[in-house]
LUMZAMAR-452722 format. One record per residue (C-alpha): residue in one letter; x negated, y, z. Coordinates in pm, 1 decimal. Layout:
REM LUMZAMAR-452722
+------+----------+----------+----------+
! type !        u !        v !        w !
+------+----------+----------+----------+
!    a !        X !        Y !        Z !
...
+------+----------+----------+----------+
REM end
This chain:
REM LUMZAMAR-452722
+------+----------+----------+----------+
! type !        u !        v !        w !
+------+----------+----------+----------+
!    m !  -3843.1 !   2041.4 !   1946.9 !
!    s !  -3906.8 !   1672.3 !   1992.5 !
!    t !  -3762.2 !   1482.0 !   2285.3 !
!    a !  -4081.8 !   1281.0 !   2317.8 !
!    r !  -4236.0 !   1318.9 !   2660.0 !
!    p !  -4602.9 !   1226.7 !   2714.8 !
!    i !  -4625.3 !   1008.4 !   3021.0 !
!    t !  -4902.6 !   1065.1 !   3269.6 !
!    a !  -4926.5 !    793.0 !   3530.0 !
!    r !  -4881.8 !    896.8 !   3889.9 !
!    s !  -4976.7 !    708.1 !   4201.5 !
!    s !  -4686.3 !    589.3 !   4409.4 !
!    n !  -4666.9 !    466.7 !   4762.4 !
!    s !  -4313.5 !    347.6 !   4725.3 !
!    t !  -4246.5 !    -17.9 !   4784.8 !
!    l !  -4236.9 !   -227.0 !   4469.9 !
!    l !  -3911.4 !   -403.6 !   4400.3 !
!    t !  -3868.9 !   -776.7 !   4396.2 !
!    e !  -3668.4 !   -933.9 !   4118.7 !
!    d !  -3376.6 !  -1010.7 !   4349.5 !
!    e !  -3333.5 !   -662.4 !   4495.1 !
!    v !  -3151.0 !   -497.6 !   4207.7 !
!    e !  -2845.6 !   -567.0 !   3990.0 !
!    v !  -2776.7 !   -461.8 !   3633.0 !
!    n !  -2423.6 !   -367.3 !   3532.3 !
!    r !  -2417.5 !   -260.5 !   3170.8 !
!    s !  -2116.3 !   -254.2 !   2942.3 !
!    t !  -2316.3 !   -377.1 !   2644.1 !
!    q !  -2432.7 !   -704.8 !   2798.5 !
!    n !  -2242.7 !  -1023.8 !   2727.1 !
!    p !  -2169.4 !  -1306.3 !   2973.7 !
!    e !  -2382.9 !  -1557.7 !   2789.1 !
!    t !  -2688.9 !  -1336.1 !   2811.3 !
!    r !  -2618.1 !  -1250.0 !   3173.5 !
!    h !  -2610.2 !  -1612.6 !   3283.8 !
!    g !  -2888.6 !  -1725.8 !   3050.4 !
!    e !  -3159.3 !  -1488.4 !   3176.8 !
!    t !  -3346.4 !  -1570.2 !   3495.2 !
!    n !  -3621.4 !  -1307.0 !   3498.3 !
!    s !  -3395.7 !  -1003.4 !   3506.6 !
!    p !  -3399.0 !   -746.4 !   3783.6 !
!    k !  -3047.1 !   -669.6 !   3904.3 !
!    n !  -3045.8 !   -292.3 !   3906.5 !
!    k !  -2768.6 !    -73.2 !   3777.0 !
!    q !  -2959.5 !     89.6 !   3492.1 !
!    e !  -2779.4 !    327.5 !   3261.0 !
!    d !  -3055.1 !    380.2 !   3002.3 !
!    i !  -3145.3 !    106.9 !   2759.2 !
!    i !  -3525.3 !    111.3 !   2743.7 !
!    i !  -3709.5 !    -60.0 !   2459.7 !
!    a !  -4087.9 !    -65.9 !   2415.9 !
!    v !  -4225.5 !    -42.3 !   2062.4 !
!    m !  -4570.6 !   -197.2 !   2040.6 !
!    g !  -4817.8 !   -311.2 !   1782.0 !
!    k !  -5154.6 !   -245.4 !   1629.2 !
!    a !  -5242.2 !    110.1 !   1527.6 !
!    g !  -5095.5 !    208.2 !   1192.3 !
!    c !  -4822.5 !    -56.9 !   1180.9 !
!    g !  -4540.7 !    200.2 !   1165.3 !
!    k !  -4423.1 !    234.3 !   1525.9 !
!    s !  -4376.5 !    610.0 !   1517.4 !
!    s !  -4212.9 !    606.0 !   1175.0 !
!    f !  -3963.7 !    345.3 !   1295.2 !
!    i !  -3876.2 !    551.5 !   1603.0 !
!    s !  -3839.0 !    873.5 !   1400.8 !
!    k !  -3551.5 !    709.7 !   1208.5 !
!    l !  -3343.5 !    687.9 !   1527.1 !
!    a !  -3458.3 !    989.1 !   1729.6 !
!    v !  -3187.9 !   1232.6 !   1841.1 !
!    e !  -3418.5 !   1519.9 !   1748.4 !
!    d !  -3703.8 !   1533.0 !   1499.8 !
!    y !  -3993.2 !   1316.6 !   1605.5 !
!    n !  -4285.1 !   1372.7 !   1375.2 !
!    g !  -4565.9 !   1450.0 !   1615.9 !
!    a !  -4684.9 !   1091.8 !   1632.9 !
!    v !  -4641.0 !   1004.0 !   1265.4 !
!    g !  -4966.5 !   1002.3 !   1072.5 !
!    h !  -5091.0 !    877.3 !    737.3 !
!    d !  -5466.1 !    904.4 !    786.5 !
!    l !  -5705.8 !    647.9 !    924.9 !
!    s !  -5681.8 !    768.7 !   1281.8 !
!    s !  -5371.7 !    681.7 !   1480.7 !
!    e !  -5161.1 !    975.3 !   1598.3 !
!    t !  -5013.3 !    782.2 !   1890.0 !
!    h !  -5269.0 !    875.8 !   2153.3 !
!    f !  -5033.2 !    866.8 !   2449.6 !
!    i !  -4714.9 !    694.4 !   2558.3 !
!    h !  -4397.6 !    881.9 !   2465.0 !
!    e !  -4033.4 !    831.1 !   2560.9 !
!    i !  -3804.7 !    921.8 !   2271.6 !
!    e !  -3431.6 !    960.4 !   2317.8 !
!    c !  -3228.0 !    785.5 !   2047.0 !
!    k !  -2861.1 !    708.9 !   1978.7 !
!    v !  -2773.7 !    361.7 !   1857.3 !
!    m !  -2409.0 !    252.6 !   1821.4 !
!    g !  -2306.9 !    523.9 !   2066.4 !
!    h !  -2556.0 !    411.7 !   2332.6 !
!    r !  -2836.1 !    625.7 !   2469.5 !
!    v !  -3158.5 !    436.9 !   2406.2 !
!    l !  -3510.6 !    529.0 !   2511.2 !
!    l !  -3770.8 !    397.6 !   2267.5 !
!    i !  -4120.7 !    388.3 !   2415.7 !
!    d !  -4390.6 !    471.2 !   2162.7 !
!    t !  -4713.6 !    306.0 !   2278.3 !
!    p !  -5076.1 !    328.9 !   2163.6 !
!    g !  -5202.4 !     31.4 !   1968.4 !
!    f !  -5495.3 !   -193.9 !   2045.4 !
!    d !  -5795.6 !   -147.8 !   1817.9 !
!    d !  -5686.3 !    215.1 !   1797.0 !
!    t !  -5947.6 !    430.3 !   1623.3 !
!    a !  -5856.9 !    719.7 !   1853.6 !
!    g !  -5903.9 !    524.0 !   2175.9 !
!    e !  -6066.5 !    208.0 !   2308.2 !
!    d !  -5883.5 !   -110.5 !   2401.1 !
!    v !  -5956.5 !    -64.1 !   2771.2 !
!    i !  -5811.8 !    287.2 !   2765.5 !
!    v !  -5504.4 !    164.6 !   2576.3 !
!    l !  -5450.5 !   -118.1 !   2825.4 !
!    e !  -5498.1 !    121.8 !   3114.9 !
!    r !  -5234.0 !    361.0 !   2977.2 !
!    i !  -4984.8 !     82.5 !   2918.4 !
!    a !  -5051.4 !    -69.3 !   3261.7 !
!    k !  -5002.0 !    264.6 !   3438.5 !
!    w !  -4677.0 !    330.8 !   3254.4 !
!    l !  -4546.3 !    -16.9 !   3336.1 !
!    h !  -4645.3 !     19.9 !   3701.5 !
!    t !  -4482.5 !    362.7 !   3728.0 !
!    s !  -4163.5 !    248.9 !   3553.7 !
!    y !  -4150.1 !    -52.8 !   3786.7 !
!    n !  -4170.1 !    171.6 !   4092.1 !
!    d !  -3905.4 !    401.4 !   3940.7 !
!    k !  -3676.7 !    101.3 !   3879.0 !
!    k !  -3685.9 !    151.7 !   3501.3 !
!    f !  -3705.0 !   -187.0 !   3335.3 !
!    l !  -3744.1 !   -279.8 !   2970.4 !
!    s !  -3444.2 !   -438.5 !   2803.6 !
!    a !  -3645.9 !   -545.8 !   2500.6 !
!    l !  -3982.3 !   -520.8 !   2329.4 !
!    i !  -4031.2 !   -476.4 !   1955.6 !
!    y !  -4374.0 !   -584.6 !   1833.3 !
!    m !  -4459.7 !   -459.3 !   1484.5 !
!    h !  -4701.6 !   -590.5 !   1224.6 !
!    d !  -4779.8 !   -440.0 !    885.5 !
!    i !  -4689.2 !   -706.0 !    629.5 !
!    g !  -4910.8 !   -527.7 !    379.4 !
!    e !  -5222.5 !   -613.6 !    581.1 !
!    s !  -5418.4 !   -827.3 !    338.3 !
!    r !  -5598.5 !  -1027.5 !    602.4 !
!    i !  -5489.8 !  -1104.4 !    956.4 !
!    g !  -5822.8 !  -1035.0 !   1120.7 !
!    r !  -5960.2 !  -1060.5 !   1469.5 !
!    s !  -5824.8 !   -722.3 !   1573.5 !
!    s !  -5470.3 !   -833.3 !   1485.9 !
!    v !  -5513.0 !  -1160.2 !   1676.0 !
!    k !  -5643.0 !   -967.1 !   1976.0 !
!    s !  -5338.9 !   -740.9 !   1960.0 !
!    f !  -5101.6 !  -1041.5 !   1939.8 !
!    k !  -5258.9 !  -1212.0 !   2239.9 !
!    s !  -5275.2 !   -894.5 !   2446.3 !
!    f !  -4905.4 !   -833.5 !   2383.4 !
!    r !  -4814.1 !  -1186.7 !   2485.2 !
!    k !  -5015.0 !  -1167.5 !   2806.9 !
!    i !  -4860.0 !   -831.4 !   2895.7 !
!    t !  -4507.2 !   -957.9 !   2829.9 !
!    g !  -4518.6 !  -1313.3 !   2962.1 !
!    q !  -4391.2 !  -1636.7 !   2813.6 !
!    e !  -4071.0 !  -1625.0 !   3018.6 !
!    n !  -3965.1 !  -1294.9 !   2856.6 !
!    m !  -3990.0 !  -1394.1 !   2491.1 !
!    n !  -3609.3 !  -1400.2 !   2456.2 !
!    n !  -3627.7 !  -1021.1 !   2484.5 !
!    v !  -3890.8 !   -985.7 !   2211.1 !
!    v !  -3843.9 !   -896.9 !   1843.3 !
!    l !  -4140.7 !   -974.1 !   1617.7 !
!    l !  -4096.8 !   -722.6 !   1338.3 !
!    t !  -4279.3 !   -715.5 !   1007.8 !
!    t !  -4292.4 !   -367.0 !    858.6 !
!    k !  -4369.5 !   -184.8 !    533.4 !
!    w !  -4195.8 !   -431.9 !    307.7 !
!    d !  -4107.0 !   -136.4 !     88.7 !
!    g !  -4477.2 !    -86.7 !     23.6 !
!    l !  -4505.4 !   -426.6 !   -146.4 !
!    g !  -4287.8 !   -317.6 !   -439.0 !
!    k !  -4209.2 !   -612.5 !   -661.3 !
!    d !  -4469.7 !   -832.4 !   -497.3 !
!    q !  -4234.8 !   -947.9 !   -221.9 !
!    a !  -4359.0 !  -1305.2 !   -254.5 !
!    r !  -4693.3 !  -1198.8 !   -113.2 !
!    g !  -4515.3 !  -1064.2 !    193.4 !
!    v !  -4317.2 !  -1386.9 !    232.5 !
!    e !  -4641.4 !  -1584.7 !    222.6 !
!    r !  -4799.8 !  -1366.8 !    492.5 !
!    e !  -4484.9 !  -1390.5 !    701.8 !
!    s !  -4507.4 !  -1768.2 !    677.9 !
!    q !  -4865.9 !  -1754.0 !    803.7 !
!    l !  -4754.1 !  -1549.6 !   1101.5 !
!    k !  -4479.6 !  -1800.9 !   1183.0 !
!    m !  -4687.0 !  -2115.8 !   1141.5 !
!    n !  -5024.5 !  -2022.2 !   1291.9 !
!    s !  -5061.1 !  -2084.4 !   1665.7 !
!    d !  -5305.2 !  -1792.3 !   1691.5 !
!    f !  -5039.0 !  -1560.7 !   1553.6 !
!    w !  -4664.2 !  -1580.1 !   1626.4 !
!    k !  -4588.4 !  -1951.5 !   1633.1 !
!    g !  -4600.4 !  -1982.1 !   2012.0 !
!    m !  -4396.0 !  -1665.9 !   2074.6 !
!    i !  -4123.7 !  -1779.0 !   1831.2 !
!    a !  -4115.6 !  -2121.9 !   1998.1 !
!    d !  -4066.4 !  -1946.6 !   2334.3 !
!    g !  -3762.9 !  -1753.8 !   2208.8 !
!    a !  -3887.6 !  -1445.6 !   2020.8 !
!    t !  -3682.2 !  -1331.8 !   1718.9 !
!    l !  -3845.6 !  -1269.1 !   1379.8 !
!    m !  -3704.7 !   -974.3 !   1179.1 !
!    r !  -3799.2 !   -746.5 !    888.6 !
!    h !  -3794.3 !   -367.9 !    856.6 !
!    d !  -3762.1 !   -218.4 !    509.3 !
!    g !  -3829.2 !    139.5 !    618.2 !
!    t !  -3471.7 !    267.6 !    610.1 !
!    t !  -3267.9 !    422.7 !    889.4 !
!    e !  -3005.2 !    149.5 !    850.0 !
!    s !  -3270.0 !   -118.4 !    898.1 !
!    a !  -3408.8 !     51.7 !   1210.4 !
!    g !  -3057.3 !     85.7 !   1356.1 !
!    s !  -2968.0 !   -275.5 !   1283.6 !
!    i !  -3287.2 !   -406.6 !   1444.2 !
!    t !  -3242.2 !   -194.8 !   1757.1 !
!    s !  -2872.5 !   -274.9 !   1793.8 !
!    s !  -2955.1 !   -647.0 !   1793.2 !
!    v !  -3117.0 !   -613.5 !   2137.5 !
!    l !  -2874.6 !   -372.2 !   2305.2 !
!    g !  -2709.0 !   -651.7 !   2500.9 !
!    k !  -3032.7 !   -789.3 !   2645.3 !
!    m !  -3078.3 !   -794.0 !   3020.2 !
!    p !  -3372.9 !   -588.1 !   3152.4 !
!    v !  -3674.8 !   -795.2 !   3251.4 !
!    v !  -3983.9 !   -766.5 !   3467.6 !
!    l !  -4292.7 !   -814.9 !   3251.4 !
!    n !  -4575.9 !  -1045.9 !   3343.3 !
!    m !  -4818.4 !   -757.1 !   3394.9 !
!    q !  -4567.3 !   -574.3 !   3615.2 !
!    k !  -4524.9 !   -878.6 !   3839.7 !
!    q !  -4899.2 !   -930.2 !   3866.8 !
!    m !  -4968.0 !   -567.2 !   3953.4 !
!    a !  -4675.9 !   -563.0 !   4197.1 !
!    g !  -4834.9 !   -865.8 !   4363.0 !
!    g !  -5154.6 !   -667.9 !   4419.7 !
!    s !  -5365.6 !   -779.0 !   4121.1 !
!    p !  -5600.2 !   -508.0 !   3990.7 !
!    l !  -5602.4 !   -442.8 !   3616.7 !
!    h !  -5905.6 !   -661.1 !   3539.4 !
!    e !  -5744.2 !   -957.6 !   3720.1 !
!    t !  -5416.9 !   -947.4 !   3526.1 !
!    d !  -5386.5 !  -1187.2 !   3234.0 !
!    a !  -5413.8 !   -904.8 !   2981.6 !
!    g !  -5703.0 !   -735.6 !   3162.3 !
!    a !  -5899.2 !  -1059.4 !   3194.5 !
!    y !  -5845.6 !  -1130.0 !   2823.2 !
!    i !  -5968.7 !   -783.5 !   2717.0 !
!    n !  -6272.5 !   -826.5 !   2942.1 !
!    e !  -6351.7 !  -1163.9 !   2784.1 !
!    e !  -6322.6 !  -1008.4 !   2438.4 !
!    l !  -6563.3 !   -732.2 !   2537.3 !
!    i !  -6818.5 !   -984.2 !   2663.5 !
!    r !  -6784.8 !  -1192.1 !   2346.3 !
!    s !  -6813.1 !   -883.9 !   2126.3 !
!    q !  -7124.0 !   -765.7 !   2310.5 !
!    r !  -7296.8 !  -1101.2 !   2266.7 !
!    e !  -7216.9 !  -1118.4 !   1896.8 !
!    t !  -7330.4 !   -760.4 !   1840.5 !
!    e !  -7655.9 !   -818.1 !   2028.8 !
!    d !  -7724.0 !  -1129.5 !   1815.3 !
!    s !  -7654.4 !   -929.6 !   1498.0 !
!    i !  -7886.7 !   -651.3 !   1611.7 !
!    a !  -8165.3 !   -900.6 !   1682.4 !
!    q !  -8130.2 !  -1054.1 !   1335.0 !
!    l !  -8119.2 !   -714.1 !   1166.3 !
!    k !  -8427.6 !   -607.5 !   1354.2 !
!    e !  -8619.9 !   -909.5 !   1223.1 !
!    e !  -8499.8 !   -844.1 !    866.5 !
!    l !  -8599.3 !   -479.1 !    895.6 !
!    e !  -8951.0 !   -577.0 !   1001.2 !
!    r !  -8984.2 !   -813.6 !    706.4 !
!    t !  -8843.3 !   -558.9 !    462.8 !
!    t !  -9081.3 !   -290.9 !    590.9 !
!    c !  -9375.0 !   -520.5 !    525.3 !
!    q !  -9248.1 !   -586.2 !    169.3 !
!    n !  -9215.2 !   -210.6 !    101.5 !
!    n !  -8858.0 !   -256.8 !    -24.9 !
!    g !  -8722.7 !     94.1 !     34.2 !
!    l !  -8365.8 !     38.9 !    -90.4 !
!    q !  -8311.0 !   -279.2 !    108.1 !
!    e !  -8466.9 !   -118.4 !    414.5 !
!    t !  -8224.8 !    175.8 !    389.6 !
!    r !  -7923.3 !    -55.1 !    371.5 !
!    l !  -8042.4 !   -262.5 !    663.5 !
!    r !  -8116.3 !     50.5 !    861.0 !
!    e !  -7759.8 !    177.2 !    807.4 !
!    h !  -7617.5 !   -159.9 !    908.3 !
!    y !  -7845.4 !   -167.4 !   1210.5 !
!    d !  -7731.4 !    179.5 !   1319.5 !
!    r !  -7364.8 !     78.2 !   1287.8 !
!    k !  -7424.2 !   -224.0 !   1507.2 !
!    i !  -7603.4 !     -9.7 !   1763.4 !
!    k !  -7297.8 !    220.2 !   1775.6 !
!    e !  -7067.9 !    -82.5 !   1811.5 !
!    l !  -7277.1 !   -208.7 !   2101.8 !
!    q !  -7271.6 !    133.7 !   2266.5 !
!    e !  -6892.7 !    149.7 !   2225.6 !
!    t !  -6849.2 !   -196.8 !   2376.0 !
!    q !  -7071.7 !   -105.9 !   2669.2 !
!    k !  -6874.4 !    215.7 !   2713.1 !
!    q !  -6550.2 !     15.6 !   2739.0 !
!    q !  -6708.1 !   -224.1 !   2987.5 !
!    r !  -6821.6 !     69.2 !   3200.5 !
!    r !  -6469.3 !    207.7 !   3185.7 !
!    l !  -6329.0 !   -125.7 !   3304.1 !
!    i !  -6573.1 !   -118.0 !   3596.5 !
!    e !  -6472.0 !    241.9 !   3673.8 !
!    i !  -6106.7 !    137.9 !   3674.2 !
!    r !  -6191.2 !   -146.8 !   3909.9 !
!    f !  -6360.8 !     85.8 !   4158.2 !
!    q !  -6084.1 !    343.6 !   4120.4 !
!    e !  -5821.5 !     80.7 !   4196.1 !
!    r !  -6016.3 !    -29.7 !   4504.1 !
!    e !  -6037.6 !    330.7 !   4619.4 !
!    n !  -5665.0 !    379.0 !   4558.5 !
!    r !  -5581.9 !     63.8 !   4752.7 !
!    l !  -5806.6 !    178.0 !   5037.2 !
!    e !  -5632.4 !    516.5 !   5043.6 !
!    e !  -5291.6 !    348.0 !   5037.6 !
!    r !  -5390.4 !    118.6 !   5323.2 !
!    t !  -5529.3 !    411.4 !   5521.3 !
!    a !  -5209.6 !    604.6 !   5463.8 !
!    a !  -5009.2 !    296.4 !   5560.9 !
!    y !  -5212.7 !    256.7 !   5879.9 !
!    r !  -5154.5 !    622.2 !   5959.6 !
!    r !  -4783.9 !    580.1 !   5901.1 !
!    e !  -4783.6 !    268.2 !   6118.3 !
!    d !  -4976.5 !    451.0 !   6393.1 !
!    y !  -4736.4 !    742.5 !   6376.4 !
!    e !  -4438.8 !    508.0 !   6382.2 !
!    e !  -4591.7 !    316.3 !   6673.8 !
!    i !  -4643.0 !    640.5 !   6866.8 !
!    q !  -4283.8 !    736.6 !   6796.5 !
!    n !  -4160.0 !    391.9 !   6899.0 !
!    r !  -4371.1 !    402.2 !   7214.7 !
!    a !  -4233.9 !    744.7 !   7303.8 !
!    a !  -3879.5 !    622.7 !   7238.0 !
!    r !  -3936.5 !    317.4 !   7459.5 !
!    e !  -4077.0 !    540.5 !   7736.3 !
!    e !  -3779.3 !    774.0 !   7709.4 !
!    l !  -3546.0 !    475.2 !   7731.6 !
!    r !  -3731.9 !    340.4 !   8035.7 !
!    i !  -3711.9 !    679.3 !   8211.2 !
!    a !  -3343.4 !    706.0 !   8124.5 !
!    k !  -3281.9 !    364.2 !   8280.3 !
!    i !  -3471.8 !    463.1 !   8594.4 !
!    l !  -3274.4 !    785.7 !   8621.3 !
!    h !  -2953.9 !    590.0 !   8570.9 !
!    r !  -3047.9 !    345.0 !   8844.4 !
!    l !  -3142.4 !    632.8 !   9075.8 !
!    d !  -2812.9 !    796.9 !   9002.3 !
!    c !  -2628.5 !    474.0 !   9080.5 !
!    t !  -2838.4 !    429.8 !   9396.9 !
!    t !  -2766.6 !    784.6 !   9510.5 !
!    t !  -2397.2 !    727.9 !   9456.4 !
!    t !  -2410.8 !    399.2 !   9651.1 !
!    i !  -2604.6 !    553.9 !   9936.6 !
!    a !  -2360.1 !    842.2 !   9954.6 !
!    t !  -2072.7 !    595.7 !   9969.7 !
!    v !  -2237.8 !    385.9 !  10241.7 !
!    v !  -2328.6 !    694.3 !  10446.4 !
!    s !  -1971.8 !    814.2 !  10422.8 !
!    l !  -1856.5 !    469.7 !  10532.7 !
!    i !  -2093.4 !    474.2 !  10830.7 !
!    q !  -1986.7 !    823.0 !  10928.4 !
!    v !  -1623.7 !    712.2 !  10930.0 !
!    v !  -1660.8 !    371.8 !  11092.4 !
!    a !  -1948.7 !    420.2 !  11337.7 !
!    p !  -1769.4 !    660.5 !  11578.6 !
!    v !  -1478.0 !    422.7 !  11626.2 !
!    t !  -1693.0 !    115.0 !  11666.9 !
!    t !  -1723.0 !     40.0 !  12039.4 !
!    s !  -1928.8 !   -274.4 !  12035.3 !
!    a !  -2308.4 !   -228.1 !  12045.6 !
!    i !  -2340.4 !   -541.1 !  11830.1 !
!    a !  -2077.7 !   -439.8 !  11575.4 !
!    k !  -2263.9 !   -127.8 !  11468.2 !
!    p !  -2585.5 !   -306.4 !  11355.5 !
!    v !  -2372.6 !   -568.0 !  11178.8 !
!    l !  -2187.4 !   -290.7 !  11000.9 !
!    f !  -2508.1 !   -129.2 !  10880.4 !
!    a !  -2666.9 !   -463.2 !  10780.3 !
!    t !  -2358.3 !   -546.6 !  10575.7 !
!    a !  -2371.6 !   -206.6 !  10408.6 !
!    a !  -2741.0 !   -256.2 !  10327.8 !
!    a !  -2672.9 !   -597.3 !  10174.4 !
!    a !  -2417.8 !   -438.0 !   9946.5 !
!    v !  -2682.7 !   -209.1 !   9800.0 !
!    s !  -2863.0 !   -381.7 !   9508.5 !
!    n !  -3153.6 !   -146.7 !   9491.3 !
!    m !  -3435.6 !   -234.6 !   9731.6 !
!    a !  -3520.4 !    128.2 !   9799.7 !
!    a !  -3162.5 !    192.4 !   9902.7 !
!    a !  -3174.0 !   -116.2 !  10123.9 !
!    m !  -3488.2 !     13.1 !  10291.1 !
!    i !  -3325.3 !    350.1 !  10350.8 !
!    i !  -3018.5 !    184.8 !  10497.4 !
!    s !  -3237.9 !    -41.9 !  10712.5 !
!    k !  -3414.6 !    262.3 !  10856.2 !
!    n !  -3078.8 !    415.5 !  10928.9 !
!    v !  -2975.1 !     92.8 !  11103.2 !
!    i !  -3280.8 !    101.8 !  11328.6 !
!    h !  -3220.4 !    464.9 !  11406.6 !
!    v !  -2852.3 !    407.9 !  11484.2 !
!    r !  -2933.9 !     98.2 !  11692.7 !
!    a !  -3175.5 !    296.8 !  11904.7 !
!    a !  -2916.6 !    568.9 !  11947.9 !
!    s !  -2642.4 !    322.8 !  12042.3 !
!    k !  -2835.5 !    149.7 !  12327.1 !
!    p !  -2682.4 !    230.3 !  12677.6 !
!    r !  -2895.1 !    460.6 !  12882.4 !
!    a !  -3047.7 !    327.9 !  13205.5 !
!    t !  -2852.7 !    456.6 !  13510.0 !
!    k !  -2877.1 !    402.4 !  13884.2 !
!    p !  -2666.4 !    105.1 !  13997.2 !
!    t !  -2370.4 !    205.1 !  14207.3 !
!    r !  -2326.5 !     90.5 !  14565.6 !
!    s !  -2032.2 !   -126.8 !  14472.5 !
!    l !  -2235.4 !   -296.7 !  14203.9 !
!    m !  -2517.0 !   -364.7 !  14448.5 !
!    m !  -2273.4 !   -515.0 !  14690.7 !
!    a !  -2121.5 !   -730.9 !  14416.2 !
!    l !  -2457.5 !   -860.4 !  14310.7 !
!    g !  -2527.1 !   -941.2 !  14673.8 !
+------+----------+----------+----------+
REM end
């Protein structure tokens, strides 16, 4: 059984990490690398995760199969259609370290459109970001046996660079593959490698920004040596991950915008070609040239299919845009619900605290009143002066901080005052005589 696991993207409401929130502590990293990198998240990450990317058919799966802990042949194909339809995580052992090599679909894949490929890669990167799984390195592969570096290869180069970001090129290996397929004609491979290094549309800019150029001869030793060269790299946050974490939808990321521009350009060129072919077909029909008409008709049909495929990818990009808007709306709604629920809980907690304070004050007031009443009961009977008793109660009331308690005490004062007034009695004869 293979250890490759197809990855299906899942939506996540978890908060995306910032670059400063995590710290890496790996035994394989060296001090120079640790202090030299500035784009590294600081999480303690045990697995070394390396993405293997490149155009379809460049040898990604074959490279990974050399290092896989268990047989990995499901994604290795030799026909025209790529076998790497999905993203797989393959467990490998390199120099005693557990390494996860990520087998990715290639752009210009005959089994899937560029938009679909970008969508799969973007979802995996977003999910791995949320799960705090960061790439330590990226290996980009190119078949050195490719006779001509065409537009599809250039598109793949540029897409890779926009996904990765200029600041992360120190973690990139640009790997030329299938040197063993050149046989004795190694000079031809050296010439093509030189074109890759010197052309600004190819690898020149990435090498200038810190990417490392290496060769793979197809052997297990070569695959191990290449992979071991990046084991000490610090994990990084890719450009696309940062943009998506910042809220950018797929079509607004650098890679998404580039793919969209390529689709628009391709559609225009195809429409121009179709218009020209249509005119030639009309002329050929008038000339009764059956053979030429058949050839033009076949070419015309191919261009119509290309246009339909381009339009299909554009529709998919629009669908992704609306899906992302819907997902963001659902996330915001869920967030609002969580906030409302939290606000209700906070409000209830504040109300409970307020009631507790009131009960505490009432308890203190009751205790104070009981003390004052006891004081009055003890002192009032022995107080002989009619003036002293009201003073006593007024003093007791002033000692009570709570207004309600003061009002209660004041009422008691009035009541006691009324009770303490001397009753009217008939004056005695001696008093009448004294008053004269």
